[in-house]
LUMSE-666400 format. One line per field, with one value per residue (C-alpha): residue number from 1; x, y, z; chain. Coordinates in nm, 3 decimals, decimal comma, padded with zeros to 5 digits. Layout:
BEGIN
seq = [NUM/...] $
x = [X/...] $
y = [Y/...] $
z = [Z/...] $
mol = [A/...] $
***
This chain:
BEGIN
seq = [1/2/3/4/5/6/7/8/9/10/11/12/13/14/15/16/17/18/19/20/21/22/23/24/25/26/27/28/29/30/31/32/33/34/35/36/37/38/39/40/41/42/43/44/45/46/47/48/49/50/51/52/53/54/55/56/57/58/59/60/61/62/63/64/65/66/67/68/69/70/71/72/73/74/75/76/77/78/79/80/81/82/83/84/85/86/87/88/89/90/91/92/93/94/95/96/97/98/99/100/101/102/103/104/105/106/107/108/109] $
x = [06,221/05,896/05,837/05,878/05,573/05,435/05,137/05,090/05,080/05,323/05,532/05,550/05,883/05,982/05,766/05,998/06,071/06,246/06,096/05,966/05,753/05,484/05,460/05,465/05,169/04,992/04,989/04,826/04,570/04,475/04,413/04,227/03,999/03,918/03,833/03,576/03,436/03,405/03,283/02,927/02,686/02,834/03,087/03,461/03,808/04,168/04,484/04,792/05,161/05,393/05,766/05,786/06,157/06,339/06,023/05,694/05,362/05,074/04,720/04,403/04,106/03,741/03,368/03,295/03,239/03,493/03,732/03,891/04,263/04,176/03,977/04,254/04,512/04,298/04,245/04,607/04,633/04,598/04,234/04,066/03,756/03,534/03,130/02,926/02,822/03,191/03,196/03,011/02,989/03,186/03,425/03,797/04,005/04,086/04,452/04,467/04,551/04,769/04,990/04,975/05,075/05,385/05,494/05,469/05,704/05,954/05,950/06,069/06,377] $
y = [-02,522/-02,345/-02,150/-01,763/-01,557/-01,264/-01,087/-01,399/-01,615/-01,903/-01,710/-01,952/-02,027/-01,891/-01,580/-01,329/-00,972/-00,664/-00,336/-00,070/-00,250/00,053/00,079/-00,299/-00,302/-00,002/-00,165/-00,491/-00,289/-00,098/-00,433/-00,595/-00,301/-00,249/-00,633/-00,584/-00,298/-00,424/-00,792/-00,889/-00,941/-01,282/-01,262/-01,438/-01,311/-01,523/-01,370/-01,620/-01,506/-01,715/-01,688/-01,614/-01,639/-01,350/-01,160/-01,247/-01,239/-01,150/-01,228/-01,060/-01,252/-01,159/-01,273/-00,918/-00,834/-00,957/-00,698/-00,750/-00,656/-00,330/-00,202/-00,321/-00,124/00,179/00,168/00,145/00,526/00,773/00,935/00,673/00,514/00,282/00,347/00,430/00,066/00,001/00,330/00,224/00,515/00,746/00,782/00,767/00,969/00,696/00,715/00,374/00,150/00,374/00,395/00,014/00,018/00,242/00,055/-00,270/-00,147/00,001/-00,347/-00,533/-00,290] $
z = [04,146/04,034/03,745/03,773/03,807/03,659/03,779/03,980/03,728/03,565/03,301/03,033/02,869/02,557/02,532/02,719/02,511/02,577/02,618/02,842/03,075/03,116/02,733/02,686/02,960/02,837/02,502/02,634/02,838/02,542/02,352/02,606/02,686/02,313/02,331/02,618/02,442/02,119/02,240/02,200/02,542/02,695/02,471/02,479/02,469/02,447/02,506/02,334/02,316/02,122/02,041/01,641/01,545/01,729/01,860/02,063/01,885/02,090/02,017/02,133/02,015/02,122/01,997/01,855/01,462/01,253/01,125/00,751/00,703/00,589/00,853/01,127/00,926/00,905/01,323/01,332/01,189/01,421/01,505/01,284/01,417/01,243/01,202/01,487/01,535/01,660/01,861/02,151/02,419/02,186/02,436/02,311/02,048/01,797/01,908/02,142/01,829/01,666/02,005/02,023/01,675/01,718/02,054/01,916/01,603/01,864/02,003/01,713/01,659] $
mol = [A/A/A/A/A/A/A/A/A/A/A/A/A/A/A/A/A/A/A/A/A/A/A/A/A/A/A/A/A/A/A/A/A/A/A/A/A/A/A/A/A/A/A/A/A/A/A/A/A/A/A/A/A/A/A/A/A/A/A/A/A/A/A/A/A/A/A/A/A/A/A/A/A/A/A/A/A/A/A/A/A/A/A/A/A/A/A/A/A/A/A/A/A/A/A/A/A/A/A/A/A/A/A/A/A/A/A/A/A] $
***
């Protein structure tokens, strides 16, 4: 029997999670968009999902500038953006990653 498909790709065993499909898709989309916007020319991006006890851990890594944990924590707050070297075109409100954090928190409760 063939593996189930998700978006045309084979689904990996053990990476299922529960939650609102639209919210989870928006969360992943926001993380990928940020990784693309803040990546360097010719950069790379890696998405991984793995089971972590009773949850699924999603990691989005990219070849852009490395952030320390304080900067990551700051970006999870509403209307927060880092300095001009990280804001690209100046578009955006600084809400995306705070929404991602809220969706992720809701998915584990």
